[in-house]
KEDO-127931 format. One line per field, with one value per residue: residue number from 1; residue in one letter; chain; x negated, y negated, z negated of N, C-alpha, C, CB in turn. Coordinates in steps of 0.05 Angstrom, whole numbers. Each point is the difference from the previous one (the first is absolute). Glycine has a CB too. Example, Ala and Ser with C-alpha at 12.3 -4.5 7.8 and 13.67 -1.06 7.14 Angstrom:
BEGIN
resi = 1 / 2 .
resn = A / S .
chain = A / A .
n.u = -264 / -31 .
n.v = 114 / -44 .
n.w = -156 / 39 .
ca.u = 18 / -16 .
ca.v = -24 / -24 .
ca.w = 0 / -1 .
c.u = -18 / 15 .
c.v = -24 / -22 .
c.w = 0 / -14 .
cb.u = 38 / -24 .
cb.v = 23 / 13 .
cb.w = -25 / 43 .
REM end
This chain:
BEGIN
resi = 1 / 2 / 3 / 4 / 5 / 6 / 7 / 8 / 9 / 10 / 11 / 12 / 13 / 14 / 15 / 16 / 17 / 18 / 19 / 20 / 21 / 22 / 23 / 24 / 25 / 26 / 27 / 28 / 29 / 30 / 31 / 32 / 33 / 34 / 35 / 36 / 37 / 38 / 39 / 40 / 41 / 42 / 43 / 44 / 45 / 46 / 47 / 48 / 49 / 50 / 51 / 52 / 53 / 54 / 55 / 56 / 57 / 58 / 59 / 60 / 61 / 62 / 63 / 64 / 65 / 66 / 67 / 68 / 69 / 70 / 71 / 72 / 73 / 74 / 75 / 76 / 77 / 78 / 79 / 80 / 81 / 82 / 83 / 84 / 85 / 86 / 87 / 88 / 89 / 90 / 91 / 92 / 93 / 94 / 95 / 96 / 97 / 98 / 99 / 100 / 101 / 102 / 103 / 104 / 105 / 106 / 107 / 108 / 109 / 110 / 111 / 112 / 113 / 114 / 115 / 116 / 117 / 118 / 119 / 120 / 121 / 122 / 123 / 124 / 125 / 126 / 127 / 128 / 129 / 130 / 131 / 132 / 133 / 134 / 135 / 136 / 137 / 138 / 139 / 140 / 141 / 142 / 143 / 144 / 145 / 146 / 147 / 148 / 149 / 150 / 151 / 152 / 153 / 154 / 155 / 156 / 157 / 158 / 159 / 160 / 161 / 162 / 163 / 164 / 165 / 166 / 167 / 168 / 169 / 170 / 171 / 172 / 173 / 174 / 175 / 176 / 177 / 178 / 179 / 180 / 181 / 182 / 183 / 184 / 185 / 186 / 187 / 188 / 189 / 190 / 191 / 192 / 193 / 194 / 195 / 196 / 197 .
resn = M / S / K / L / L / D / D / V / V / S / E / L / S / R / L / P / G / V / G / R / R / T / A / M / R / L / A / M / H / M / L / R / M / E / E / H / D / V / M / L / M / T / Q / A / M / A / R / F / R / S / D / I / R / Y / C / S / R / C / N / N / L / S / D / G / D / V / C / E / I / C / S / D / A / T / R / D / R / S / T / V / C / V / V / E / Q / V / K / D / V / L / S / I / E / N / T / R / Q / Y / N / G / L / Y / H / V / L / G / G / V / I / S / P / M / Q / G / I / G / P / S / D / L / K / I / D / L / L / L / D / H / L / A / S / G / D / V / R / E / V / I / L / A / L / S / T / T / V / E / G / E / T / T / S / F / Y / I / S / R / R / L / Q / A / C / E / G / V / R / L / T / S / I / A / R / G / I / G / F / G / D / E / L / D / Y / A / D / D / L / T / I / A / H / A / L / H / N / R / R / P / L .
chain = A / A / A / A / A / A / A / A / A / A / A / A / A / A / A / A / A / A / A / A / A / A / A / A / A / A / A / A / A / A / A / A / A / A / A / A / A / A / A / A / A / A / A / A / A / A / A / A / A / A / A / A / A / A / A / A / A / A / A / A / A / A / A / A / A / A / A / A / A / A / A / A / A / A / A / A / A / A / A / A / A / A / A / A / A / A / A / A / A / A / A / A / A / A / A / A / A / A / A / A / A / A / A / A / A / A / A / A / A / A / A / A / A / A / A / A / A / A / A / A / A / A / A / A / A / A / A / A / A / A / A / A / A / A / A / A / A / A / A / A / A / A / A / A / A / A / A / A / A / A / A / A / A / A / A / A / A / A / A / A / A / A / A / A / A / A / A / A / A / A / A / A / A / A / A / A / A / A / A / A / A / A / A / A / A / A / A / A / A / A / A / A / A / A / A / A / A .
n.u = 865 / 36 / -76 / 19 / -11 / -61 / -6 / 14 / -31 / -57 / 7 / -1 / -54 / -38 / 4 / -45 / 44 / 5 / -8 / 16 / 39 / -7 / 9 / 47 / 26 / -10 / 53 / 54 / 10 / 17 / 59 / 44 / -23 / 52 / -15 / -7 / -38 / -43 / -8 / -9 / -53 / -34 / 1 / -23 / -46 / -20 / -41 / -48 / -33 / 3 / -4 / -26 / -18 / -58 / 42 / -47 / -17 / 15 / -10 / 59 / 25 / -5 / 45 / -78 / -57 / 19 / 16 / 34 / -66 / -17 / 54 / 4 / -29 / 11 / -68 / -47 / -32 / -46 / 19 / -25 / 41 / -58 / 62 / -25 / 46 / 13 / 1 / -43 / 46 / 17 / -34 / 18 / 51 / 3 / -31 / 39 / -63 / -34 / 14 / -61 / 20 / -8 / -59 / 56 / -48 / 31 / -11 / -15 / -47 / 13 / -70 / 61 / 14 / -55 / 3 / -47 / 5 / 29 / 51 / 0 / 21 / -91 / 12 / 80 / -25 / -49 / 55 / 17 / -58 / -21 / 60 / -52 / 69 / -37 / -16 / -3 / -26 / 56 / -47 / 86 / -43 / 36 / -31 / -18 / -72 / 32 / 1 / -51 / -18 / 38 / -25 / -72 / 6 / 22 / -68 / -45 / 45 / -14 / -86 / 16 / 52 / -33 / 33 / 8 / 4 / -33 / 68 / 11 / 52 / -16 / -11 / 39 / 28 / 41 / 57 / 6 / -59 / 2 / -43 / 21 / 6 / -48 / -28 / -36 / 10 / 27 / -45 / -63 / 47 / 23 / -68 / 0 / 70 / 4 / 58 / 4 / 59 .
n.v = 1979 / -54 / -16 / -32 / 40 / 1 / -50 / 36 / 23 / -48 / -20 / 30 / 34 / -42 / 25 / 40 / 75 / 8 / 76 / -30 / 25 / -56 / -32 / 41 / -7 / -43 / 8 / 23 / -58 / -44 / 41 / 7 / -66 / -51 / -8 / -19 / 47 / -26 / -59 / 17 / 42 / -32 / -58 / 20 / 5 / -61 / -23 / 50 / -19 / -52 / 7 / 56 / -52 / 27 / -43 / -42 / 47 / 56 / 2 / -13 / -3 / -67 / -29 / -24 / 23 / 56 / 84 / -7 / 12 / -60 / -16 / 73 / -55 / 70 / 31 / 15 / -39 / 50 / 47 / 7 / 57 / -1 / 21 / 3 / -32 / -61 / 70 / -27 / -41 / 60 / 27 / -50 / -27 / 53 / -25 / -42 / -11 / -59 / -59 / 20 / -16 / 50 / -12 / 4 / -8 / -33 / 71 / 41 / -14 / 27 / 6 / 54 / -57 / -13 / -1 / -28 / -13 / -40 / 43 / -16 / -66 / 3 / -60 / -1 / 40 / -45 / -27 / 32 / -20 / -64 / -6 / 25 / 23 / 53 / 7 / 43 / 9 / 56 / 29 / 25 / 29 / 54 / 39 / -7 / -2 / -61 / -5 / -11 / -43 / -41 / 4 / -12 / -60 / -4 / 24 / -29 / -44 / -13 / -5 / -65 / 9 / -18 / 38 / 46 / 59 / 28 / 8 / 43 / 9 / 44 / 20 / 48 / 51 / -48 / -8 / 70 / 25 / 60 / -16 / 34 / -57 / -34 / 14 / -8 / -47 / -13 / 22 / -50 / -36 / 31 / -12 / -52 / -17 / 29 / -49 / 16 / 32 .
n.w = -1292 / 14 / 26 / -49 / -41 / 24 / -24 / -77 / -34 / 2 / -66 / -32 / 6 / -41 / -80 / -36 / -2 / 54 / 4 / 55 / -54 / -31 / 78 / 6 / -41 / 21 / 57 / -24 / -31 / 49 / 44 / -64 / -4 / 13 / 51 / -65 / -11 / 63 / -11 / -72 / 22 / 41 / -46 / -40 / 52 / 20 / -36 / -7 / 60 / -19 / -69 / -19 / -15 / -13 / -59 / 34 / -33 / 35 / 86 / -22 / 63 / 7 / 22 / 10 / 9 / -20 / 5 / -31 / -19 / 17 / -10 / -57 / -34 / -15 / 29 / -57 / 51 / -26 / 60 / 64 / -8 / 59 / 40 / 59 / 15 / -21 / -24 / -36 / -5 / 2 / -37 / -53 / 6 / -34 / -66 / -8 / -7 / 42 / -36 / 42 / 58 / 51 / 1 / 55 / 20 / 54 / -30 / -42 / 22 / 59 / 26 / 33 / 19 / 30 / -75 / -13 / -72 / 62 / 7 / -48 / -7 / -21 / 8 / -15 / -50 / 2 / 3 / -46 / -26 / 23 / -13 / -46 / -5 / -9 / -84 / 64 / 54 / -12 / 56 / 7 / 33 / 17 / -19 / 57 / -19 / -15 / -38 / -16 / 29 / -42 / -65 / 21 / 43 / -58 / -46 / 27 / 0 / -65 / -8 / 9 / -28 / -69 / -34 / 30 / -63 / 50 / -55 / 41 / -11 / -50 / 46 / -33 / 30 / 40 / -59 / 14 / -6 / 9 / -11 / 54 / 52 / -6 / 61 / -31 / 0 / -39 / -61 / 0 / -6 / -54 / -40 / 5 / -15 / -59 / -18 / -60 / 31 .
ca.u = -2 / 8 / -15 / 5 / -11 / -20 / -27 / 19 / -14 / -28 / -3 / 7 / -19 / -21 / 0 / -18 / 28 / 33 / -3 / 25 / 23 / 17 / 8 / 22 / 24 / 0 / 2 / 28 / 7 / 5 / 12 / 29 / -4 / 6 / -24 / -7 / -21 / -23 / -20 / -7 / -19 / -23 / -12 / -18 / -20 / -2 / -10 / -22 / -26 / -14 / -9 / -19 / -24 / -14 / -5 / -20 / -23 / -6 / 2 / 28 / 19 / 13 / 20 / -12 / -31 / -7 / 23 / 17 / -16 / -17 / 4 / 26 / -22 / -3 / -15 / -22 / -8 / -30 / 0 / 9 / -2 / -12 / 0 / -3 / 28 / 24 / 23 / -12 / 22 / 30 / -6 / -9 / 34 / 31 / -6 / 7 / -10 / -18 / 9 / -26 / 4 / -14 / -23 / -10 / -27 / 8 / -16 / -22 / -25 / 2 / -18 / 16 / 28 / -8 / 4 / -24 / 12 / 13 / 31 / 20 / 14 / -25 / -13 / 18 / 6 / -31 / 10 / 24 / -8 / -11 / 19 / -8 / 20 / 13 / -14 / 5 / 6 / 1 / -5 / 23 / -6 / -2 / -19 / -8 / -33 / 6 / 13 / -24 / -29 / 10 / 16 / -21 / -11 / 12 / -6 / -30 / 9 / 21 / -23 / -8 / 15 / 12 / 27 / 26 / 4 / 16 / 3 / 16 / 27 / -16 / 3 / 1 / 22 / 14 / 16 / 14 / -21 / -21 / -32 / -14 / 4 / -24 / -26 / -20 / 6 / 30 / 4 / -19 / 6 / 28 / -22 / -15 / 15 / 10 / 4 / 6 / 37 .
ca.v = -16 / -22 / -10 / -15 / 18 / 9 / -25 / 2 / 27 / 4 / -21 / 7 / 19 / -14 / -15 / 20 / 14 / 0 / 16 / -7 / 7 / -18 / -32 / 6 / -12 / -32 / -13 / 11 / -15 / -27 / -9 / -9 / -15 / -25 / -14 / -25 / 16 / 10 / -23 / -16 / 14 / -4 / -23 / 10 / 12 / -21 / -26 / 13 / 0 / -34 / -18 / 11 / -12 / 23 / -24 / -14 / 4 / 27 / 25 / 18 / -6 / -17 / -14 / -34 / -7 / 11 / 12 / -6 / 9 / -26 / -35 / -2 / -10 / 8 / 22 / -6 / -8 / 3 / 20 / 4 / 27 / -2 / 32 / 3 / -8 / -15 / 20 / 8 / -27 / 10 / 28 / -5 / -20 / 22 / 7 / -18 / 1 / -17 / -36 / -26 / -12 / 21 / 0 / 25 / 16 / 0 / 21 / 11 / 6 / 28 / -12 / 15 / -17 / -37 / -16 / -14 / -7 / -28 / 1 / 3 / -32 / 3 / -22 / -14 / 5 / -24 / -30 / 2 / 4 / -22 / -26 / 3 / 6 / 27 / 16 / 28 / 5 / 27 / 2 / 23 / 9 / 25 / 13 / 15 / -4 / -32 / -8 / 0 / -20 / -24 / -5 / -9 / -32 / -29 / 1 / -17 / -24 / -14 / -5 / -26 / -17 / -2 / -8 / 15 / 27 / 28 / 29 / 9 / 10 / 27 / 18 / 24 / 18 / -16 / 7 / 19 / 16 / 26 / -2 / 22 / -11 / -26 / 10 / -4 / -24 / -14 / 2 / -14 / -29 / 0 / 2 / -25 / -24 / 11 / -16 / 17 / -3 .
ca.w = -16 / 10 / -2 / -21 / -19 / 0 / -7 / -21 / -9 / 13 / -20 / -25 / 4 / 8 / -22 / -10 / -10 / 16 / 31 / 14 / -7 / -20 / 14 / 9 / -24 / -7 / 18 / 3 / -30 / 3 / 22 / -13 / -16 / 13 / 18 / -15 / -34 / 16 / 8 / -23 / -6 / 22 / -5 / -32 / -1 / 19 / -25 / -28 / 22 / 14 / -21 / -35 / -7 / -21 / -24 / -1 / -28 / -11 / 24 / -6 / 15 / -5 / 22 / 5 / -9 / -28 / -4 / -23 / -29 / -9 / -19 / -22 / -17 / -25 / 8 / -14 / 13 / -10 / 5 / 31 / 5 / 21 / 9 / 29 / 20 / -13 / -15 / -30 / -22 / -7 / -16 / -21 / -11 / -1 / -26 / -28 / -20 / 4 / 6 / 11 / 17 / 22 / 25 / 10 / 13 / 25 / 18 / -10 / 12 / 9 / 18 / 23 / 8 / 15 / -23 / -11 / -25 / 13 / 5 / -23 / -8 / -18 / -17 / -16 / -27 / -17 / -6 / -29 / -23 / -15 / -20 / -20 / -13 / 3 / -22 / -1 / 24 / -5 / 29 / 11 / 25 / -3 / -4 / 26 / 5 / 4 / -19 / -18 / 18 / -2 / -25 / -8 / 13 / -6 / -20 / 0 / 4 / -21 / -23 / -9 / -11 / -26 / -9 / 14 / -8 / 32 / -1 / 24 / -14 / -4 / 22 / -19 / 8 / 7 / -17 / 14 / 0 / -18 / -2 / 16 / 20 / -1 / 2 / -18 / 2 / -9 / -25 / -13 / -2 / -21 / -20 / -5 / -11 / -26 / -15 / -33 / -1 .
c.u = 4 / -32 / -3 / -4 / -26 / -21 / 10 / -10 / -32 / -14 / -6 / -23 / -31 / 0 / -3 / 21 / 23 / -4 / 26 / 32 / 11 / -1 / 23 / 23 / 5 / 21 / 25 / 18 / 8 / 23 / 30 / -3 / 11 / -18 / -9 / -17 / -26 / -21 / -8 / -26 / -28 / -11 / -14 / -26 / -22 / -21 / -19 / -17 / -7 / 1 / -1 / -24 / -25 / -3 / -34 / -26 / 1 / 5 / 18 / 17 / 1 / 11 / -18 / -24 / -6 / 21 / 10 / -20 / -17 / 8 / 19 / -27 / -7 / -20 / -31 / -20 / -32 / -4 / 9 / 0 / -6 / 12 / 4 / 15 / 17 / 17 / -10 / 15 / 16 / -2 / -2 / 20 / 23 / -10 / 15 / -22 / -29 / 10 / -25 / 1 / -16 / -20 / 8 / -14 / 9 / -13 / -14 / -17 / -4 / -16 / 9 / 23 / -8 / 11 / -15 / 11 / 16 / 20 / 14 / -6 / -28 / -2 / 25 / 4 / -28 / 13 / 17 / -13 / -17 / 13 / -10 / 24 / -4 / -28 / 1 / 6 / 6 / 0 / 22 / 5 / 2 / -21 / -12 / -30 / 3 / -1 / -23 / -25 / 12 / 4 / -31 / -23 / 8 / -18 / -28 / 9 / 0 / -28 / -12 / 18 / 9 / 27 / 16 / -12 / 2 / 4 / 19 / 23 / -7 / 6 / 4 / 26 / 22 / 32 / 17 / -16 / -9 / -21 / -7 / 7 / -15 / -14 / -16 / -3 / 17 / 2 / -28 / 8 / 20 / -18 / -8 / 19 / 23 / 10 / 14 / 34 / 4 .
c.v = -26 / -13 / -21 / 7 / 18 / -21 / -8 / 14 / -4 / -15 / 4 / 20 / -12 / -7 / 29 / 23 / 4 / 20 / -2 / 12 / -21 / -37 / 2 / -6 / -25 / -17 / 5 / -22 / -28 / -1 / 2 / -27 / -27 / -8 / -20 / 15 / 9 / -23 / -10 / 16 / -5 / -33 / -1 / 14 / -19 / -30 / 16 / 0 / -23 / -14 / 8 / -16 / 13 / -31 / -5 / 8 / 27 / 21 / 13 / -14 / -29 / -17 / -33 / 14 / 30 / 27 / -4 / 8 / -21 / -22 / 10 / -4 / 19 / 35 / -1 / 6 / 9 / 25 / 8 / 33 / -1 / 26 / -1 / -8 / -15 / 24 / 6 / -20 / 19 / 17 / -13 / -20 / 19 / 4 / -22 / -8 / -16 / -38 / -11 / 1 / 13 / -19 / 18 / -6 / -8 / 29 / 15 / 7 / 26 / 9 / 29 / -14 / -23 / -18 / -3 / -23 / -32 / 4 / -1 / -37 / -1 / -26 / -21 / 13 / -15 / -21 / -1 / 1 / -21 / -23 / 1 / 0 / 29 / 4 / 28 / 6 / 32 / 11 / 35 / 13 / 32 / 17 / 11 / -22 / -37 / -21 / -14 / -16 / -27 / -11 / -13 / -26 / -18 / -1 / -15 / -27 / -21 / 3 / -27 / -15 / 2 / -3 / 10 / 35 / 16 / 25 / 25 / 12 / 28 / 13 / 24 / 15 / -26 / 5 / 20 / 24 / 34 / 7 / 19 / -6 / -23 / 20 / -10 / -26 / -24 / 14 / -11 / -29 / -4 / 7 / -22 / -30 / -3 / -26 / 11 / -8 / -12 .
c.w = 11 / -6 / -22 / -33 / 0 / -15 / -38 / -28 / 6 / -33 / -26 / -5 / -12 / -34 / -19 / -28 / 13 / 25 / 24 / -11 / -19 / 19 / 12 / -11 / -1 / 27 / 2 / -23 / 10 / 34 / -17 / -15 / 14 / 18 / -17 / -15 / 20 / 3 / -26 / -2 / 19 / 0 / -17 / 6 / 13 / -22 / -21 / 19 / 3 / -25 / -23 / -4 / -26 / -24 / 2 / -19 / -4 / 29 / -2 / 19 / -12 / 20 / 8 / -9 / -21 / -10 / -15 / -22 / -4 / -7 / -19 / -17 / -27 / -4 / -14 / 21 / -4 / 12 / 33 / -2 / 38 / 12 / 34 / 21 / -20 / -10 / -21 / -19 / -1 / -19 / -29 / -13 / -14 / -31 / -22 / -20 / 5 / 3 / 3 / 33 / 16 / 10 / 22 / 20 / 37 / 7 / -27 / 14 / 10 / 28 / 26 / 18 / 17 / -14 / -19 / -26 / 14 / 19 / -13 / -20 / -33 / -8 / -6 / -26 / -18 / -4 / -24 / -24 / 1 / -8 / -28 / -21 / -14 / -29 / 11 / 22 / 0 / 34 / 0 / 24 / 3 / 2 / 21 / -1 / 3 / -15 / -20 / 8 / -5 / -30 / -6 / 18 / -17 / -33 / -5 / 1 / -33 / -24 / -8 / -12 / -38 / -17 / 9 / -3 / 29 / -23 / 21 / -7 / -6 / 19 / -20 / 15 / -2 / -22 / 17 / 8 / -18 / 7 / 21 / 34 / 12 / 10 / -12 / -15 / -23 / -31 / -23 / -10 / -23 / -30 / -5 / 1 / -24 / -17 / -26 / 11 / -17 .
cb.u = -25 / 61 / 1 / 27 / 45 / 17 / -7 / 33 / 46 / 8 / 27 / 52 / 31 / 4 / 30 / -52 / -14 / 15 / -28 / -38 / -12 / -20 / -44 / -24 / -13 / -61 / -41 / -18 / -38 / -59 / -36 / 15 / -38 / 23 / 18 / 41 / 46 / 30 / 21 / 48 / 39 / 25 / 27 / 45 / 26 / 60 / 52 / 21 / 10 / 22 / 14 / 8 / 36 / -39 / 46 / 37 / 6 / 20 / -36 / -3 / 24 / -23 / 57 / 37 / 4 / -18 / -8 / 48 / -2 / -23 / -2 / 54 / 16 / 54 / 31 / 16 / 42 / -3 / 4 / -26 / 38 / -43 / 25 / -18 / 3 / 0 / 18 / -52 / 1 / 19 / -31 / -46 / -3 / 12 / -48 / 41 / 29 / -21 / 41 / -43 / 15 / 41 / -40 / 32 / -10 / 3 / -11 / 21 / -17 / 46 / -50 / -8 / 24 / 1 / 33 / -27 / -43 / -40 / -5 / -5 / 81 / -25 / -51 / 21 / 31 / -45 / 1 / 33 / 6 / -32 / 49 / -44 / 27 / 28 / 14 / 13 / -28 / 29 / -65 / 17 / -31 / 33 / 16 / 57 / -18 / 22 / 40 / 16 / -18 / 19 / 48 / 11 / 5 / 62 / 30 / -31 / 31 / 68 / -11 / -28 / 13 / -36 / -8 / 19 / 26 / -40 / -8 / -36 / 36 / -1 / -30 / -21 / -16 / -32 / -3 / 27 / -7 / 29 / -8 / 6 / 35 / 2 / 8 / -17 / -5 / 30 / 35 / -28 / -8 / 47 / -14 / -44 / -10 / -35 / -4 / -53 / 16 .
cb.v = 30 / -1 / 17 / -12 / -3 / 28 / -34 / 1 / 34 / -7 / -16 / -10 / 19 / -19 / -51 / -46 / -16 / -57 / 38 / -2 / 48 / 39 / -14 / 26 / 29 / 4 / -1 / 61 / 25 / -16 / 17 / 50 / 30 / -11 / 7 / -33 / 33 / 32 / -15 / -16 / 31 / 41 / -17 / 13 / 45 / 21 / -32 / 32 / 32 / -8 / -28 / 54 / -41 / 53 / 17 / -32 / -44 / -14 / 6 / 14 / 48 / 7 / 26 / -47 / -67 / -54 / 22 / 8 / 50 / 13 / -45 / 36 / -49 / -34 / 1 / 8 / -31 / -24 / 2 / -48 / 19 / -29 / 20 / 28 / 45 / -45 / 21 / 16 / -54 / -3 / 31 / 12 / -35 / 35 / 22 / 24 / 44 / 52 / -9 / 9 / -38 / 33 / -8 / 25 / 54 / -55 / -30 / 10 / -30 / -4 / -33 / 37 / 10 / 7 / 8 / 4 / 29 / -23 / 16 / 74 / 5 / 37 / 5 / -17 / 52 / 10 / -11 / 29 / 46 / 14 / 4 / -17 / -31 / 19 / -30 / 4 / -43 / -4 / -34 / -22 / -42 / -11 / 3 / 20 / 59 / 18 / 39 / 43 / 31 / 11 / 43 / 53 / 7 / 1 / 39 / 33 / 28 / 19 / 41 / 1 / 1 / -12 / -32 / -48 / -14 / -8 / -26 / 6 / -30 / 3 / -22 / -26 / 57 / -1 / -44 / -36 / -55 / 21 / -13 / 39 / 17 / -38 / 11 / 30 / 27 / -1 / 41 / 27 / -8 / 24 / 37 / 30 / -5 / 46 / -29 / -11 / 35 .
cb.w = -22 / -7 / 41 / 39 / -3 / 41 / 69 / 40 / 12 / 72 / 24 / 2 / 44 / 62 / 15 / 13 / -33 / -10 / -31 / 40 / 8 / -58 / 12 / 14 / -28 / -27 / 17 / 12 / -36 / -32 / 47 / -7 / -22 / -35 / 46 / 0 / -43 / 26 / 44 / -26 / -19 / 32 / 14 / -27 / 0 / 33 / -2 / -39 / 25 / 51 / 19 / 2 / 17 / 39 / -39 / 13 / -28 / -58 / 5 / -54 / 11 / -35 / -28 / -12 / 0 / -12 / 15 / 20 / 3 / 24 / 41 / 10 / 18 / -6 / 46 / -49 / 5 / -45 / -53 / 30 / -52 / -16 / -51 / -17 / 35 / 34 / 32 / 16 / 15 / 41 / 40 / 15 / 46 / 57 / 21 / 2 / -14 / 24 / -31 / -45 / -19 / 16 / -31 / -13 / -47 / 9 / 53 / -28 / -26 / -26 / -42 / -32 / -44 / 47 / 8 / 55 / -45 / -5 / 23 / -4 / 18 / 20 / 23 / 40 / 14 / 23 / 48 / 22 / -7 / 20 / 25 / 19 / 33 / 69 / -41 / -38 / 20 / -54 / 9 / -25 / 3 / 10 / -36 / 35 / 33 / 19 / 8 / -10 / 48 / 46 / -16 / -22 / 47 / 31 / -1 / 28 / 48 / 16 / 16 / 30 / 57 / 13 / -7 / 45 / -48 / 62 / -47 / 25 / 25 / -42 / 42 / -52 / -20 / 54 / -31 / 14 / 12 / -10 / -51 / -45 / -14 / -41 / 32 / 27 / 45 / 56 / 20 / 27 / 50 / 39 / 11 / 24 / 47 / 0 / 39 / -53 / 13 .
REM end
């Protein structure tokens, strides 16, 4: 194999979810592309990595100091949805069901990985809440042990914020799921989070 091809395959296979076979297919596809198109792609990736910033208010991705969502005057500023990562913002935005603001923690508390509360953007969230505009904080964290630990920690920290209602996204049986395939904890969450029809 060509050393150049091997280098490209090795670099592409460093991406999450991309094994050597997929990296080889991608490399061969790029080889068939017009050279100009490959240059545009690599320049866009280089610009993205060097120029992207994090919003000073919510820690979401931004081209400047403040992201588009935080600067959008039509958003509901009384509600903040707390998520782990930027990709979670994108997932919620794709539903078109939420019009409030966000706060991106940058991960979850995970002692096994050496991530403590001070490694997350929890203090930035508390600074935002200190403005007094926020009336509800929605925790939209994963249901893993780390996610639940982080939710518990944040709920304890938010007890000092008077007038702020703390909620969590509903959990339970997913659309199209069957009860006999759900675990006990999922069924318990579904029963606890039941709603009237």
